[in-house]
Short mmCIF file of the C-alpha atoms (twelve columns), coordinates in Angstrom:
data_MODEL
# 
_entry.id   MODEL 
# 
loop_
_atom_site.group_PDB 
_atom_site.id 
_atom_site.type_symbol 
_atom_site.label_atom_id 
_atom_site.label_alt_id 
_atom_site.label_comp_id 
_atom_site.label_asym_id 
_atom_site.label_seq_id 
_atom_site.Cartn_x 
_atom_site.Cartn_y 
_atom_site.Cartn_z 
_atom_site.pdbx_PDB_model_num 
ATOM 1   C CA . MET A 1   101.996 176.146 36.208 1 
ATOM 2   C CA . TYR A 2   101.917 172.372 35.816 1 
ATOM 3   C CA . TRP A 3   98.784  172.125 33.691 1 
ATOM 4   C CA . LYS A 4   98.671  172.115 29.932 1 
ATOM 5   C CA . VAL A 5   96.687  175.273 29.295 1 
ATOM 6   C CA . ASN A 6   95.994  176.917 25.983 1 
ATOM 7   C CA . PHE A 7   93.422  179.261 24.532 1 
ATOM 8   C CA . ASP A 8   91.801  176.454 22.552 1 
ATOM 9   C CA . MET A 9   90.689  174.389 25.558 1 
ATOM 10  C CA . ASP A 10  88.462  171.383 25.356 1 
ATOM 11  C CA . LYS A 11  84.871  171.304 26.514 1 
ATOM 12  C CA . LEU A 12  83.309  168.130 27.884 1 
ATOM 13  C CA . ILE A 13  80.112  166.815 26.297 1 
ATOM 14  C CA . ASN A 14  77.785  164.004 27.356 1 
ATOM 15  C CA . LEU A 15  77.070  162.170 24.093 1 
ATOM 16  C CA . GLU A 16  73.927  160.566 25.542 1 
ATOM 17  C CA . THR A 17  72.240  163.941 26.112 1 
ATOM 18  C CA . ASN A 18  74.326  166.169 23.788 1 
ATOM 19  C CA . GLU A 19  74.763  168.550 26.729 1 
ATOM 20  C CA . ILE A 20  77.928  170.501 27.402 1 
ATOM 21  C CA . ILE A 21  78.976  169.436 30.881 1 
ATOM 22  C CA . LEU A 22  82.061  171.633 31.270 1 
ATOM 23  C CA . GLN A 23  83.004  174.661 29.179 1 
ATOM 24  C CA . GLN A 24  86.724  174.305 29.947 1 
ATOM 25  C CA . LEU A 25  88.630  171.099 30.511 1 
ATOM 26  C CA . ILE A 26  92.217  171.519 31.669 1 
ATOM 27  C CA . GLN A 27  94.546  168.642 30.752 1 
ATOM 28  C CA . ALA A 28  96.893  167.044 33.278 1 
ATOM 29  C CA . ASP A 29  98.766  164.478 31.220 1 
ATOM 30  C CA . HIS A 30  102.382 164.758 32.375 1 
ATOM 31  C CA . PHE A 31  103.878 163.386 35.575 1 
ATOM 32  C CA . LEU A 32  104.013 166.686 37.482 1 
ATOM 33  C CA . SER A 33  100.581 167.892 36.382 1 
ATOM 34  C CA . ARG A 34  99.005  164.545 37.321 1 
ATOM 35  C CA . LEU A 35  100.841 164.509 40.640 1 
ATOM 36  C CA . ARG A 36  99.763  168.030 41.568 1 
ATOM 37  C CA . GLY A 37  96.187  167.855 40.295 1 
ATOM 38  C CA . LEU A 38  94.124  170.299 42.351 1 
ATOM 39  C CA . MET A 39  96.348  170.269 45.432 1 
ATOM 40  C CA . TRP A 40  96.728  173.660 47.109 1 
ATOM 41  C CA . LYS A 41  94.166  175.294 44.819 1 
ATOM 42  C CA . LYS A 42  91.675  177.529 46.605 1 
ATOM 43  C CA . ASP A 43  88.913  176.712 44.125 1 
ATOM 44  C CA . LEU A 44  88.101  175.649 40.592 1 
ATOM 45  C CA . PRO A 45  86.352  178.157 38.308 1 
ATOM 46  C CA . GLU A 46  82.709  177.407 37.541 1 
ATOM 47  C CA . ASN A 47  82.179  175.230 34.430 1 
ATOM 48  C CA . THR A 48  85.815  174.112 34.554 1 
ATOM 49  C CA . GLY A 49  87.252  170.663 35.137 1 
ATOM 50  C CA . LEU A 50  90.569  168.868 35.258 1 
ATOM 51  C CA . MET A 51  91.138  165.762 33.152 1 
ATOM 52  C CA . ILE A 52  93.904  163.523 34.526 1 
ATOM 53  C CA . HIS A 53  95.274  161.004 32.006 1 
ATOM 54  C CA . PRO A 54  96.226  158.228 32.581 1 
ATOM 55  C CA . CYS A 55  94.535  157.758 35.951 1 
ATOM 56  C CA . ASN A 56  92.446  155.143 37.747 1 
ATOM 57  C CA . SER A 57  92.558  156.430 41.342 1 
ATOM 58  C CA . VAL A 58  92.688  159.878 42.949 1 
ATOM 59  C CA . HIS A 59  93.331  161.426 46.334 1 
ATOM 60  C CA . CYS A 60  92.205  164.700 47.836 1 
ATOM 61  C CA . PHE A 61  95.201  165.279 50.098 1 
ATOM 62  C CA . PHE A 62  96.169  168.948 50.470 1 
ATOM 63  C CA . MET A 63  92.934  170.054 48.815 1 
ATOM 64  C CA . GLU A 64  90.709  172.780 50.180 1 
ATOM 65  C CA . PHE A 65  87.358  171.979 48.576 1 
ATOM 66  C CA . PRO A 66  85.266  168.883 47.717 1 
ATOM 67  C CA . ILE A 67  85.115  167.615 44.142 1 
ATOM 68  C CA . ASP A 68  83.185  165.313 41.833 1 
ATOM 69  C CA . VAL A 69  85.275  162.608 40.171 1 
ATOM 70  C CA . VAL A 70  84.157  160.783 37.040 1 
ATOM 71  C CA . PHE A 71  86.166  157.705 36.032 1 
ATOM 72  C CA . VAL A 72  86.169  156.982 32.295 1 
ATOM 73  C CA . ASP A 73  87.378  153.951 30.322 1 
ATOM 74  C CA . LYS A 74  89.294  153.709 27.032 1 
ATOM 75  C CA . ASN A 75  86.018  153.972 25.075 1 
ATOM 76  C CA . HIS A 76  85.155  157.259 26.860 1 
ATOM 77  C CA . GLN A 77  82.391  155.533 28.802 1 
ATOM 78  C CA . VAL A 78  81.737  156.484 32.440 1 
ATOM 79  C CA . VAL A 79  82.536  153.501 34.677 1 
ATOM 80  C CA . HIS A 80  82.408  155.047 38.175 1 
ATOM 81  C CA . ILE A 81  81.353  158.325 39.792 1 
ATOM 82  C CA . ILE A 82  82.260  159.822 43.153 1 
ATOM 83  C CA . SER A 83  80.122  162.784 44.130 1 
ATOM 84  C CA . ASN A 84  81.292  165.324 46.699 1 
ATOM 85  C CA . MET A 85  84.667  163.710 47.462 1 
ATOM 86  C CA . ARG A 86  86.011  165.448 50.565 1 
ATOM 87  C CA . PRO A 87  89.504  166.873 51.131 1 
ATOM 88  C CA . GLY A 88  91.834  164.304 52.683 1 
ATOM 89  C CA . SER A 89  90.045  161.292 51.172 1 
ATOM 90  C CA . LEU A 90  91.242  158.570 48.807 1 
ATOM 91  C CA . SER A 91  89.283  156.891 46.008 1 
ATOM 92  C CA . PRO A 92  89.296  153.192 45.287 1 
ATOM 93  C CA . ILE A 93  91.272  151.953 42.300 1 
ATOM 94  C CA . ILE A 94  88.904  151.658 39.344 1 
ATOM 95  C CA . ARG A 95  90.659  149.136 37.136 1 
ATOM 96  C CA . LYS A 96  88.681  149.896 33.970 1 
ATOM 97  C CA . ALA A 97  89.350  153.645 34.187 1 
ATOM 98  C CA . LYS A 98  91.867  155.224 31.813 1 
ATOM 99  C CA . TYR A 99  91.274  158.810 32.890 1 
ATOM 100 C CA . VAL A 100 89.281  160.893 35.355 1 
ATOM 101 C CA . VAL A 101 87.518  164.217 35.187 1 
ATOM 102 C CA . GLU A 102 87.473  166.292 38.369 1 
ATOM 103 C CA . SER A 103 85.128  169.221 38.883 1 
ATOM 104 C CA . ASN A 104 83.483  171.185 41.662 1 
ATOM 105 C CA . ALA A 105 81.342  169.055 43.972 1 
ATOM 106 C CA . ASN A 106 77.773  168.303 42.898 1 
ATOM 107 C CA . THR A 107 78.228  169.476 39.307 1 
ATOM 108 C CA . VAL A 108 79.368  166.792 36.863 1 
ATOM 109 C CA . SER A 109 77.976  163.988 39.032 1 
ATOM 110 C CA . LYS A 110 74.494  165.398 38.388 1 
ATOM 111 C CA . GLN A 111 74.997  165.458 34.605 1 
ATOM 112 C CA . VAL A 112 76.390  161.994 33.883 1 
ATOM 113 C CA . ARG A 113 75.506  158.416 34.722 1 
ATOM 114 C CA . ILE A 114 77.483  155.210 34.625 1 
ATOM 115 C CA . GLY A 115 77.444  154.018 31.018 1 
ATOM 116 C CA . ASP A 116 77.254  157.499 29.457 1 
ATOM 117 C CA . ARG A 117 79.826  158.244 26.766 1 
ATOM 118 C CA . LEU A 118 81.782  161.493 26.925 1 
ATOM 119 C CA . SER A 119 83.488  163.572 24.263 1 
ATOM 120 C CA . MET A 120 86.030  166.369 24.337 1 
ATOM 121 C CA . GLU A 121 85.713  169.066 21.708 1 
ATOM 122 C CA . LYS A 122 87.630  172.270 21.137 1 
ATOM 123 C CA . SER A 123 85.837  175.250 22.635 1 
ATOM 124 C CA . ASN A 124 87.162  177.708 20.012 1 
ATOM 125 C CA . GLY A 125 89.026  180.020 22.334 1 
ATOM 126 C CA . LEU A 126 86.418  180.336 25.064 1 
# 
């Protein structure tokens, strides 16, 4: 497996609303894990996302399901959102973005807005 996975995964929180957006946030922060992303995955478990760092553009080549993509800057502020990005598509380059969070389509995009600040916290083995 190319992802950094451990039992003490991060959860994603919207600091503007104090809501937990994702219960599990998988980290892709090495070359191979960033390159692979969600390619060839059949699905993404509910309440789970993939954080790709560093990243300012994504593609959905070789993917089998649509995703939401949230682009976040160095201050953890949302700078761009793509809802329901289809397999085979390519995002624009978002110059301010330092990382992205990918999740199932129509999930995270409904819980954050441009300008919201996000936080990652340990989910204590969930």
